[in-house]
C-alpha positions as CSV (number, residue, x, y, z in Angstrom):
1,M,1.9,-30.9,-8.0
2,L,2.9,-28.4,-5.3
3,I,0.5,-25.7,-4.2
4,E,2.3,-22.7,-2.8
5,Q,0.3,-21.3,0.1
6,K,1.0,-17.7,1.0
7,K,1.5,-17.0,4.7
8,Q,-0.5,-14.3,6.4
9,Y,0.4,-12.4,9.4
10,S,-1.2,-9.5,11.2
11,D,0.1,-6.5,13.1
12,E,-1.7,-4.3,15.6
13,V,-1.0,-0.6,15.1
14,N,-0.2,0.9,18.5
15,S,1.0,4.5,18.2
16,S,-1.7,7.2,17.8
17,E,0.3,8.8,15.0
18,D,0.4,5.6,13.0
19,I,-3.3,5.0,13.7
20,S,-4.1,8.5,12.4
21,S,-2.0,7.9,9.3
22,I,-3.7,4.5,8.5
23,L,-7.1,6.0,9.0
24,W,-6.2,8.9,6.7
25,I,-5.1,6.4,4.1
26,L,-8.3,4.5,4.4
27,S,-10.3,7.7,4.1
28,D,-8.5,8.9,1.0
29,S,-10.1,7.7,-2.3
30,Y,-6.8,7.9,-4.2
31,C,-5.0,5.7,-1.7
32,R,-7.8,3.1,-1.7
33,T,-7.9,3.1,-5.5
34,I,-4.1,2.6,-5.7
35,L,-4.1,-0.2,-3.1
36,R,-6.9,-2.0,-5.0
37,N,-5.0,-1.6,-8.3
38,I,-1.7,-3.1,-7.0
39,R,-3.3,-5.8,-4.8
40,D,-2.5,-8.7,-7.2
41,V,0.1,-7.4,-9.7
42,P,3.1,-5.1,-9.1
43,K,2.8,-1.9,-11.2
44,S,4.8,1.3,-11.8
45,C,3.5,4.7,-10.9
46,M,2.9,5.4,-14.5
47,E,0.8,2.2,-15.0
48,I,-1.2,3.1,-11.8
49,S,-1.7,6.7,-13.1
50,V,-3.0,5.6,-16.5
51,G,-5.0,2.6,-15.3
52,C,-6.7,4.5,-12.4
53,K,-6.9,7.9,-14.2
54,I,-5.1,9.6,-11.3
55,P,-2.6,12.4,-12.0
56,I,1.0,11.1,-11.9
57,S,2.0,13.7,-9.2
58,T,-0.9,12.5,-7.0
59,V,0.2,8.8,-7.4
60,Y,3.8,9.7,-6.3
61,R,2.5,11.6,-3.3
62,R,0.1,8.9,-2.2
63,M,2.7,6.2,-2.8
64,Q,5.0,8.0,-0.4
65,H,2.3,7.8,2.3
66,L,1.8,4.1,1.6
67,Q,5.5,3.5,1.8
68,D,5.9,5.4,5.0
69,Q,3.3,3.1,6.6
70,K,4.9,0.0,5.0
71,L,1.8,-1.0,3.2
72,V,3.5,-1.5,-0.2
73,H,6.4,-3.7,-1.3
74,T,8.8,-1.8,-3.6
75,S,11.0,-3.5,-6.2
76,G,12.9,-2.2,-9.1
77,T,16.1,-1.2,-10.8
78,I,18.2,1.7,-11.8
79,S,19.5,1.7,-15.3
80,S,23.1,2.5,-16.3
81,D,22.0,6.0,-17.4
82,G,20.4,6.6,-13.9
83,K,16.8,6.1,-14.8
84,K,14.8,4.6,-11.9
85,Y,12.1,2.0,-12.6
86,F,10.2,0.8,-9.5
87,L,7.2,-1.5,-9.2
88,Y,4.8,-1.4,-6.2
89,K,2.6,-4.1,-4.8
90,S,0.2,-4.0,-1.9
91,K,1.3,-5.9,1.2
92,I,-2.1,-5.8,2.8
93,R,-5.0,-8.2,2.6
94,S,-7.2,-6.2,5.0
95,I,-7.3,-3.5,7.6
96,H,-9.7,-3.7,10.6
97,A,-10.5,-0.7,12.8
98,L,-12.4,-1.2,16.1
99,F,-13.6,1.6,18.2
100,D,-14.5,0.3,21.7
101,D,-12.9,1.7,24.9
102,K,-10.0,2.8,22.7
103,L,-9.3,2.8,18.9
104,A,-7.5,-0.3,17.7
105,V,-6.3,-0.9,14.1
106,N,-5.2,-4.3,13.0
107,I,-3.5,-4.9,9.6
108,I,-3.5,-8.3,8.0
109,Y,-0.7,-8.7,5.5
110,S,-0.7,-11.2,2.6
């Protein structure tokens, strides 16, 4: 029996703009709820909206922030009639912020 082990890697966020964006995401309750909801299983925005009781427009806006920071993996298809169906899954295992001489943010991806 083979056991597949997921590789983890980490990335230190360097630019002050990216650090601000990551900290904003962490401070936003909708973003945190969405990331928790898609940690293990990929879901569509509609599934996230219904499961988390977040308005669909808010899910789309927050998902754009998460995509901009490359915190979610997107997969999906476009049907022959042009309908888009995308699934989103969190890429992150944890985020660490350290405020010492300077602010450092480290993201551990799963």
